[in-house]
C-alpha positions as CSV (number, residue, x, y, z in Angstrom):
1,M,143.3,-4.3,-129.2
2,L,141.2,-1.2,-129.5
3,R,138.8,-2.5,-126.7
4,L,141.8,-3.1,-124.5
5,L,143.1,0.5,-125.2
6,I,139.8,1.9,-124.4
7,L,139.6,-0.1,-121.1
8,L,143.0,1.1,-120.1
9,L,142.3,4.6,-120.8
10,C,139.1,4.4,-118.7
11,L,141.0,2.8,-115.8
12,L,143.7,5.4,-115.8
13,S,141.5,8.4,-116.4
14,V,140.1,8.4,-112.8
15,E,142.2,9.8,-109.9
16,P,144.2,7.0,-108.2
17,V,142.6,5.7,-105.1
18,A,144.4,6.3,-101.7
19,A,146.3,3.5,-100.1
20,D,147.0,2.7,-96.6
21,P,150.7,3.7,-96.0
22,A,151.3,0.5,-94.0
23,A,150.0,-1.7,-96.9
24,K,151.9,-0.7,-100.0
25,G,152.5,-4.3,-101.0
26,V,154.4,-5.4,-97.9
27,G,151.9,-7.4,-95.9
28,A,148.4,-7.8,-94.7
29,P,146.1,-4.7,-94.2
30,P,144.9,-4.1,-90.8
31,A,141.7,-6.0,-90.3
32,R,138.4,-4.1,-90.5
33,D,136.5,-3.9,-87.2
34,N,133.4,-5.0,-88.9
35,P,133.7,-7.6,-91.7
36,A,130.3,-6.7,-93.0
37,R,131.2,-3.0,-93.6
38,E,131.7,-1.8,-97.3
39,W,135.3,-2.0,-98.5
40,T,135.7,1.2,-100.5
41,E,139.3,2.1,-100.3
42,W,142.3,0.4,-102.0
43,D,144.7,-1.0,-99.4
44,G,147.0,-3.0,-101.6
45,P,150.1,-2.4,-103.6
46,V,150.7,0.9,-105.3
47,S,154.0,0.1,-107.0
48,G,155.6,-2.7,-109.0
49,P,156.9,-3.7,-112.4
50,A,155.4,-2.4,-115.6
51,A,153.4,-4.9,-117.7
52,Q,155.3,-7.9,-119.1
53,P,153.3,-8.7,-122.2
54,G,153.2,-11.6,-124.6
55,R,153.3,-14.3,-121.9
56,S,151.4,-17.7,-121.9
57,V,149.8,-18.6,-118.6
58,W,148.1,-21.9,-117.7
59,F,145.3,-21.9,-115.0
60,L,144.8,-25.2,-113.6
61,A,141.3,-25.3,-112.0
62,S,140.7,-28.0,-109.2
63,D,137.1,-28.2,-110.2
64,L,134.9,-25.7,-112.3
65,R,131.9,-26.8,-110.2
66,N,133.6,-24.6,-107.4
67,G,132.3,-21.1,-107.9
68,G,135.4,-19.7,-106.1
69,V,137.8,-21.2,-108.7
70,V,135.6,-19.8,-111.5
71,G,135.6,-16.4,-110.1
72,V,139.2,-16.3,-109.7
73,Y,139.8,-17.4,-113.3
74,R,137.5,-14.9,-114.7
75,G,139.5,-12.2,-112.9
76,L,142.7,-13.6,-114.1
77,A,141.4,-13.9,-117.7
78,E,140.2,-10.2,-117.6
79,A,143.5,-8.8,-116.3
80,G,145.4,-11.1,-118.7
81,R,143.8,-9.6,-121.6
82,L,144.8,-6.1,-120.5
83,L,148.3,-7.3,-120.1
84,G,148.4,-9.0,-123.5
85,W,148.7,-12.5,-122.1
86,R,147.2,-15.8,-123.4
87,V,145.6,-17.5,-120.5
88,T,144.6,-21.2,-121.0
89,L,142.0,-22.8,-118.8
90,L,142.3,-26.5,-117.8
91,D,139.6,-28.2,-115.6
92,G,140.7,-31.0,-113.3
93,Q,137.1,-31.9,-112.6
94,G,137.9,-32.8,-109.1
95,Q,140.2,-35.6,-110.2
96,R,143.8,-35.7,-108.8
97,N,145.0,-37.7,-111.9
98,S,143.8,-34.9,-114.2
99,L,145.7,-32.2,-112.4
100,L,148.8,-34.5,-112.3
101,Q,148.6,-35.0,-116.1
102,F,148.3,-31.2,-116.5
103,L,151.4,-30.4,-114.5
104,E,153.2,-33.2,-116.4
105,R,152.2,-31.7,-119.6
106,A,153.3,-28.2,-118.5
107,Q,156.8,-29.6,-118.1
108,R,156.7,-30.8,-121.8
109,E,155.1,-27.5,-123.2
110,R,156.6,-25.0,-120.9
111,P,154.3,-22.1,-120.5
112,A,155.5,-18.9,-119.0
113,A,153.8,-19.7,-115.8
114,V,151.3,-22.0,-114.1
115,A,148.6,-20.9,-111.7
116,L,147.0,-23.5,-109.5
117,G,143.3,-22.8,-108.7
118,G,142.0,-24.4,-105.6
119,F,144.1,-27.5,-104.7
120,D,147.0,-28.2,-102.6
121,A,150.5,-27.6,-104.0
122,Q,152.1,-29.9,-101.5
123,E,150.4,-32.9,-103.2
124,F,152.3,-32.2,-106.4
125,Q,155.7,-31.1,-105.1
126,P,157.9,-33.2,-107.6
127,Q,156.0,-31.8,-110.6
128,I,156.1,-28.2,-109.3
129,Q,159.8,-28.5,-108.5
130,G,160.3,-29.9,-112.1
131,L,158.7,-26.7,-113.4
132,H,161.0,-24.5,-111.2
133,A,163.9,-26.4,-112.7
134,L,162.7,-25.4,-116.1
135,G,162.4,-21.7,-115.0
136,V,158.5,-21.8,-115.0
137,P,157.1,-19.9,-111.9
138,V,154.2,-21.5,-110.2
139,L,151.8,-19.6,-107.9
140,G,148.3,-20.6,-106.4
141,W,145.0,-19.6,-105.1
142,H,143.9,-21.6,-102.1
143,A,147.0,-23.8,-102.7
144,G,148.2,-23.8,-99.2
145,D,147.0,-23.3,-95.7
146,K,147.8,-19.6,-95.6
147,P,148.5,-16.7,-97.9
148,G,151.9,-15.6,-99.0
149,P,155.1,-17.4,-100.5
150,V,155.7,-21.1,-99.9
151,P,159.6,-21.5,-100.2
152,G,160.5,-24.1,-102.6
153,L,157.0,-24.5,-104.0
154,L,155.1,-21.5,-104.7
155,F,156.0,-17.9,-105.7
156,T,153.0,-16.9,-103.6
157,N,149.6,-18.3,-102.4
158,I,146.7,-15.8,-102.8
159,S,143.9,-16.1,-100.3
160,T,142.2,-14.0,-97.6
161,S,143.3,-14.9,-94.1
162,P,141.6,-18.2,-93.3
163,L,141.9,-17.3,-89.6
164,A,140.1,-14.1,-90.1
165,A,137.3,-15.9,-92.1
166,A,136.8,-18.5,-89.3
167,Q,136.7,-15.8,-86.6
168,A,134.1,-13.7,-88.5
169,A,131.8,-16.8,-88.9
170,A,132.1,-17.8,-85.2
171,D,131.6,-14.1,-84.0
172,Y,128.5,-13.9,-86.2
173,I,127.0,-17.0,-84.7
174,A,127.6,-15.8,-81.2
175,A,126.3,-12.3,-81.9
176,S,123.1,-13.4,-83.8
177,S,121.9,-16.2,-81.6
178,R,120.3,-16.5,-78.2
179,G,120.3,-19.7,-76.0
180,P,122.4,-22.9,-76.5
181,V,124.2,-23.2,-79.9
182,G,125.1,-26.6,-81.4
183,V,127.5,-26.4,-84.4
184,V,128.3,-29.1,-87.0
185,L,131.2,-28.2,-89.2
186,F,131.7,-29.6,-92.8
187,T,135.2,-29.6,-94.1
188,D,137.3,-31.3,-96.7
189,S,140.6,-32.5,-95.4
190,R,142.2,-32.7,-98.8
191,F,142.8,-29.0,-98.7
192,A,145.2,-27.5,-96.2
193,I,143.3,-24.2,-96.2
194,A,140.0,-26.0,-95.4
195,T,141.6,-27.7,-92.3
196,A,143.1,-24.4,-91.1
197,K,139.7,-22.7,-91.4
198,T,138.0,-25.5,-89.6
199,R,140.5,-25.7,-86.8
200,Q,140.2,-21.9,-86.3
201,A,136.4,-22.0,-86.2
202,V,136.5,-24.7,-83.6
203,R,138.8,-22.7,-81.3
204,Q,136.7,-19.6,-81.8
205,L,133.6,-21.5,-80.9
206,Q,135.2,-23.0,-77.8
207,T,135.5,-19.4,-76.4
208,C,131.7,-19.1,-76.6
209,R,130.1,-20.4,-73.4
210,R,126.8,-21.0,-75.1
211,C,128.3,-22.8,-78.0
212,K,129.1,-26.5,-78.6
213,V,130.8,-28.2,-81.4
214,L,128.7,-31.3,-82.1
215,A,130.7,-32.8,-84.9
216,V,133.3,-32.1,-87.6
217,E,132.3,-33.8,-90.9
218,D,134.9,-34.5,-93.5
219,I,133.1,-34.7,-96.8
220,S,135.0,-34.2,-100.1
221,L,133.7,-31.3,-102.1
222,A,133.7,-33.5,-105.2
223,Q,131.3,-35.8,-103.5
224,V,128.9,-33.5,-101.7
225,Q,125.8,-34.4,-103.8
226,Q,126.3,-38.1,-103.2
227,L,127.2,-38.2,-99.6
228,L,125.6,-35.2,-97.8
229,P,121.9,-36.3,-97.8
230,A,122.7,-39.4,-95.8
231,R,125.2,-37.6,-93.6
232,V,122.6,-35.0,-92.7
233,A,119.9,-37.6,-91.8
234,E,122.5,-39.3,-89.6
235,L,123.5,-36.1,-87.8
236,Y,119.9,-35.1,-87.1
237,R,119.1,-38.5,-85.8
238,R,122.1,-38.3,-83.5
239,H,121.6,-34.6,-82.4
240,G,118.1,-33.5,-83.2
241,K,117.2,-29.9,-82.2
242,A,120.5,-29.5,-80.5
243,W,121.8,-29.0,-84.0
244,T,121.2,-25.3,-84.5
245,H,124.0,-24.1,-86.8
246,S,126.4,-25.4,-89.4
247,I,129.6,-24.0,-90.7
248,G,130.9,-25.2,-94.1
249,I,134.2,-24.4,-95.6
250,N,132.5,-23.8,-98.9
251,D,129.1,-22.9,-100.2
252,L,129.0,-26.2,-102.2
253,Y,127.8,-27.9,-99.0
254,Y,124.6,-25.9,-98.9
255,D,123.8,-26.5,-102.6
256,S,122.8,-30.0,-101.5
257,I,121.5,-29.5,-97.9
258,G,118.1,-28.0,-98.6
259,Y,116.2,-31.2,-99.5
260,P,117.5,-33.5,-96.6
261,L,117.0,-30.7,-94.0
262,G,113.5,-29.9,-95.4
263,K,112.5,-33.5,-95.4
264,L,113.5,-33.6,-91.6
265,N,111.6,-30.4,-91.0
266,A,114.9,-29.2,-89.4
267,S,115.6,-25.6,-88.6
268,V,119.4,-25.1,-89.0
269,V,121.3,-21.8,-89.7
270,N,123.9,-22.5,-92.2
271,I,127.0,-20.3,-92.8
272,S,129.9,-20.8,-95.0
273,L,133.6,-19.9,-94.8
274,G,133.8,-19.3,-98.5
275,D,133.7,-18.2,-101.2
276,G,130.5,-16.2,-101.7
277,S,129.2,-18.2,-104.7
278,L,126.4,-16.8,-106.8
279,S,124.0,-19.7,-105.7
280,A,124.9,-18.8,-102.1
281,M,124.0,-15.2,-102.3
282,R,120.7,-16.1,-104.1
283,R,119.8,-18.5,-101.2
284,I,120.7,-15.9,-98.6
285,R,118.7,-13.1,-100.3
286,A,115.8,-15.5,-100.6
287,G,116.2,-16.8,-96.9
288,L,116.5,-20.3,-98.1
289,M,118.8,-22.7,-96.2
290,Q,121.7,-20.3,-95.9
291,E,122.1,-17.2,-93.7
292,A,125.5,-16.0,-94.3
293,T,128.7,-16.6,-96.4
294,I,132.3,-15.2,-95.6
295,A,133.0,-14.0,-99.2
296,E,136.3,-13.6,-100.9
297,P,136.9,-11.0,-103.5
298,L,137.3,-13.6,-106.2
299,H,137.7,-11.3,-109.3
300,L,140.1,-9.1,-107.2
301,H,142.1,-12.3,-106.4
302,G,142.4,-13.0,-110.2
303,W,143.7,-9.5,-110.8
304,Q,146.2,-10.0,-107.8
305,M,147.1,-13.3,-109.4
306,A,148.0,-11.4,-112.6
307,D,150.1,-8.8,-110.7
308,E,152.0,-11.4,-108.8
309,L,152.7,-13.3,-112.1
310,N,153.8,-10.0,-113.6
311,R,156.2,-9.5,-110.7
312,A,157.6,-13.0,-111.2
313,F,158.1,-12.3,-114.9
314,A,160.0,-9.2,-113.9
315,R,162.1,-11.3,-111.5
316,Q,160.8,-9.1,-108.6
317,P,159.5,-10.5,-105.2
318,P,155.7,-11.0,-104.5
319,S,153.6,-8.3,-103.1
320,L,152.7,-10.1,-99.9
321,Y,149.3,-8.4,-100.1
322,V,146.5,-10.2,-98.1
323,T,142.9,-9.4,-98.8
324,Q,140.2,-9.2,-96.1
325,P,137.1,-11.6,-95.8
326,H,133.7,-9.9,-96.1
327,L,130.5,-11.0,-94.4
328,L,127.6,-11.3,-96.7
329,V,124.1,-11.5,-95.1
330,K,120.7,-10.6,-96.8
331,Q,121.1,-6.9,-96.0
332,T,124.6,-6.6,-97.5
333,I,124.2,-8.4,-100.7
334,R,123.9,-6.0,-103.6
335,D,121.8,-6.8,-106.8
336,S,125.0,-6.5,-108.8
337,Y,126.6,-9.4,-106.8
338,L,123.9,-11.7,-107.9
339,S,125.2,-11.6,-111.4
340,I,128.9,-11.0,-111.1
341,G,129.7,-12.2,-107.6
342,Y,131.0,-10.1,-104.6
343,D,133.2,-7.4,-106.2
344,P,134.3,-4.6,-103.8
345,A,134.0,-1.0,-105.2
346,N,137.6,-0.2,-103.9
347,G,139.1,0.6,-107.3
348,Y,141.4,-2.5,-107.6
349,R,141.3,-2.6,-111.3
350,R,142.3,1.0,-111.5
351,A,145.1,0.5,-109.0
352,Y,146.6,-2.5,-110.7
353,A,146.4,-0.8,-114.1
354,A,148.2,2.2,-112.7
355,I,151.1,-0.1,-111.7
356,W,151.4,-2.0,-115.0
357,F,151.0,1.0,-117.3
358,P,152.5,4.0,-115.4
359,R,152.0,7.5,-116.5
360,H,155.4,9.3,-116.6
């Protein structure tokens, strides 16, 4: 308790950050003109309900091998300690049946709220609606194809704009390359947000006269290690040096792409649409098999998840805040990101603490 009090005093002892008047918790902030530019000003909500302590929150992780899910959980756990909550982590290990069992168990044990980490809510509609009937709010991170409330299903879905992320990746390819560009996209159709990102990336690439979409490969994130090597060999046999770039909906694809590409002596520029994992940033910094990732502020999303839950507990509407994606390349990855992940210095912890613990 003493540590939490000290943390709170430190957060609130600094002058509040300025917020964009147009983004005080009522929608998406205006897009930055350069997604690689540092994000130093808070553009999220500046008002909301005071802390609702003593709550039990279950975080259902799709798969803790996904660095994005891990980063969001860590942010939620950090914010939850400040709010006086008990946050329970349950790992689905990429298995639908495990997630189904967790949701059914939640109906029996009735936590104060359930947070979905990285899997589609629509697949579990009956179980989620059963929780609603019991008065248990449910929200998600990457639990739908776009950010914001999902009527009848989710209090809100937390994500950057998948369309902005896809546009940033396609723009980067067009701006950083010369000559013909041949792109293979790796996606996982189990996730609506992955499908949305992939479709938008294809649309953006089609506006580039030098760019050609060679293939869209549907490979489950849970089976990347097993399936990707053979798929890479087949793609290179089919396209050869015409394959110049890859866009993956997650950094996980590039955890396993180095060996098969190296064995083929293939030179392919690999870019990810999310989420800025630690392994991806280390690869990018070292110049090994990945050139860029469109990172999401994962810890911030965990704090946003706590704020949205706090609003649900206070029977207030969601903030409708949508964060912006950030392009990470070798030159923009700070040393600190290699240990804690991409974490913008925009004062989000201070801003949320000021909402939860107002000074009168």
